[in-house]
C-alpha positions in Angstrom: 288.1 93.0 97.6 287.7 96.3 99.4 284.5 97.2 101.3 283.5 99.7 98.7 284.1 97.3 95.8 281.9 94.8 97.6 279.2 97.5 98.0 279.4 98.3 94.3 279.1 94.7 93.3 276.1 94.1 95.6 274.3 97.0 94.1 274.9 96.3 90.4 271.2 95.7 89.9 270.4 99.3 91.0 273.2 100.8 89.0 271.9 99.0 85.9 268.4 100.3 86.5 269.8 103.8 86.8 271.8 103.5 83.5 268.7 102.3 81.7 266.3 104.8 83.2 264.3 106.9 80.7 265.7 110.2 82.0 269.3 109.1 81.9 268.9 107.6 78.4 267.2 110.7 77.2 270.2 112.7 78.4 272.3 110.5 76.1 270.0 111.0 73.2 269.6 114.7 73.9 265.8 114.7 74.1 264.8 115.1 77.8 261.4 116.7 78.1 261.7 120.3 79.2 259.3 119.9 82.1 261.4 117.0 83.5 264.6 119.1 83.3 262.9 121.9 85.2 261.6 119.5 87.8 265.0 118.0 88.2 266.8 121.3 88.7 264.2 122.5 91.3 264.7 119.4 93.3 268.4 118.9 92.8 269.2 122.5 93.8 267.6 122.0 97.3 269.0 118.4 97.5 272.6 119.8 97.0 272.0 122.4 99.6 271.2 119.6 102.0 274.3 117.7 100.8 276.4 120.7 101.8 275.0 120.6 105.3 275.7 116.9 105.6 279.3 117.5 104.5 279.4 119.9 107.4 278.2 117.2 109.8 280.9 114.9 108.3 283.5 117.5 109.2 282.2 117.6 112.8 282.6 113.8 113.0 286.1 113.7 111.4 289.0 112.9 113.6 291.9 114.1 111.4 292.6 117.2 109.3 293.0 115.2 106.1 289.4 114.1 106.2 288.3 117.6 107.3 290.1 119.1 104.3 288.5 116.6 101.9 284.9 117.4 103.0 285.7 121.1 103.0 286.8 120.8 99.4 283.6 119.0 98.6 281.5 121.8 100.0 283.4 124.2 97.6 282.8 121.8 94.7 279.1 121.7 95.2 278.9 125.5 95.7 281.1 126.6 92.8 281.5 123.7 90.3 278.3 121.7 90.4 276.3 124.7 89.2 277.7 124.1 85.6 275.7 121.0 84.8 272.6 122.7 86.2 273.2 125.7 83.9 273.5 123.3 81.0 270.0 122.0 81.7 268.7 125.6 82.2 270.1 126.7 78.8 268.3 123.9 77.1 264.9 125.0 78.5 265.6 128.7 78.2 265.1 129.4 81.9 267.4 131.3 84.2 268.9 129.1 87.0 267.7 131.6 89.7 264.1 131.1 88.6 264.3 127.4 89.5 265.7 127.9 93.0 263.8 127.9 96.3 261.1 125.3 95.6 260.1 122.7 98.2 261.4 119.2 97.7 259.0 116.6 96.0 258.3 113.5 98.1 261.1 111.3 96.9 263.8 114.0 97.2 262.4 115.0 100.6 262.7 111.3 101.7 266.3 111.1 100.3 267.5 114.1 102.2 265.9 112.9 105.4 267.5 109.5 104.9 271.0 111.0 104.6 270.3 113.4 107.5 269.2 110.5 109.7 272.5 108.7 109.2 274.5 112.0 109.5 272.8 112.8 112.9 272.6 109.3 114.4 275.4 107.3 112.8 279.2 107.1 112.6 281.3 109.0 110.0 281.3 105.7 108.1 277.5 105.7 107.9 277.5 109.3 106.8 279.9 108.5 103.9 278.0 105.4 102.9 274.8 107.4 102.6 276.5 110.2 100.6 278.7 108.1 98.3 276.1 106.7 95.9 275.4 110.3 94.6 278.9 111.1 93.2 279.6 107.4 92.3 276.4 106.9 90.3 276.8 110.2 88.5 280.4 109.4 87.6 279.3 106.1 86.1 276.4 107.7 84.3 278.7 110.1 82.7 281.1 107.4 81.7 278.3 105.1 80.4 276.8 107.9 78.3 280.1 108.9 76.9 280.7 105.3 75.9 277.2 104.6 74.6 276.5 107.8 72.8 279.9 109.3 72.2 278.5 112.8 72.3 280.3 115.6 70.5 280.5 119.2 71.7 277.4 120.1 69.7 275.3 117.6 71.7 272.8 119.5 73.8 273.9 117.8 77.0 277.6 117.5 76.3 278.6 119.9 79.2 276.5 117.8 81.6 277.8 114.4 80.4 281.5 115.5 80.2 281.3 117.2 83.7 280.3 113.9 85.4 282.6 111.8 83.3 285.5 114.0 84.2 288.6 112.9 86.1 287.8 115.3 89.0 284.6 113.4 89.8 286.5 110.2 89.5 289.1 111.4 91.9 286.5 112.6 94.4 284.7 109.3 94.3 287.9 107.3 94.8 288.9 109.5 97.8 285.5 109.1 99.3 285.7 105.3 98.8 289.2 105.2 100.4 287.9 106.9 103.5 284.9 104.6 103.7 287.2 101.5 103.2 289.5 102.7 106.0 286.6 103.3 108.4 285.0 100.0 107.5 288.2 98.2 108.4 288.0 99.7 111.8 284.3 99.2 112.3 282.4 96.4 114.1 280.4 93.9 112.0 277.2 95.7 113.2 278.4 99.1 112.0 279.5 97.7 108.7 276.0 96.4 108.2 274.6 99.8 108.9 277.0 101.2 106.3 275.8 98.6 103.8 272.2 99.5 104.5 272.8 103.2 104.1 274.6 102.7 100.8 271.9 100.4 99.4 269.1 102.8 100.3 270.9 105.7 98.8 271.4 103.8 95.6 267.7 103.0 95.5 266.9 106.6 96.1 269.2 107.8 93.3 267.1 105.7 91.0 263.9 107.0 92.5 265.2 110.6 92.1 265.5 110.1 88.3 261.9 108.7 88.3 260.7 111.6 90.4 262.1 114.1 88.0 261.0 112.3 84.8 257.4 112.0 86.0 257.4 115.5 87.6 256.4 113.9 91.0 254.4 116.2 93.3 252.8 115.9 96.7 249.3 114.3 96.5 247.4 117.3 97.7 248.3 121.0 97.4 250.3 123.2 95.0 254.0 123.0 94.4 254.5 126.5 95.8 257.9 128.3 95.8 259.3 129.0 99.3 258.4 132.4 100.5 255.3 132.9 98.3 
């Protein structure tokens, strides 16, 4: 069993909780509350901006051009491809994508970004990847699970979102990322592998919390949710 396979098995409980979360299941049914969709996009847009920066840190920690090329491709993917599922959500609520950009992160998303940034700034490349990997991996499996459970057709309101994350390109990206992590884990000390496990587990937990944050429209306890620059 590879290191990444072991991580996946150890976190089956969190994956199951994600699949069964109300937001995820409502994507499958096609009935996500509009306010939850808007809250998700506001947070995810800024979260993905942070993801891009962390890919940049991964590039700085990479020791060969193959890894550099992979992370560079992922920056391009987030910038130019991952806008499509966001646009699908925007279309369903009748709001332009640009109107949902530039908002401060809610507490959970803020914590998630700082968790990843901590490992990116203080840890090895293996730690960085372990913290990043649950995002594409859980989304891939969400797309696959929703395809299997609901068998959405093209007239389903969230077919573009579901089919995007169930697509072979996301599967290939996830596998490449896993392969890099497996290689680095094989070279790492036992202590470093434990750090990778911890980073991966926390990111899985925070993926679940992110869905809850969006579904409940989580806000900071005191103060308005004010757009940046206003």
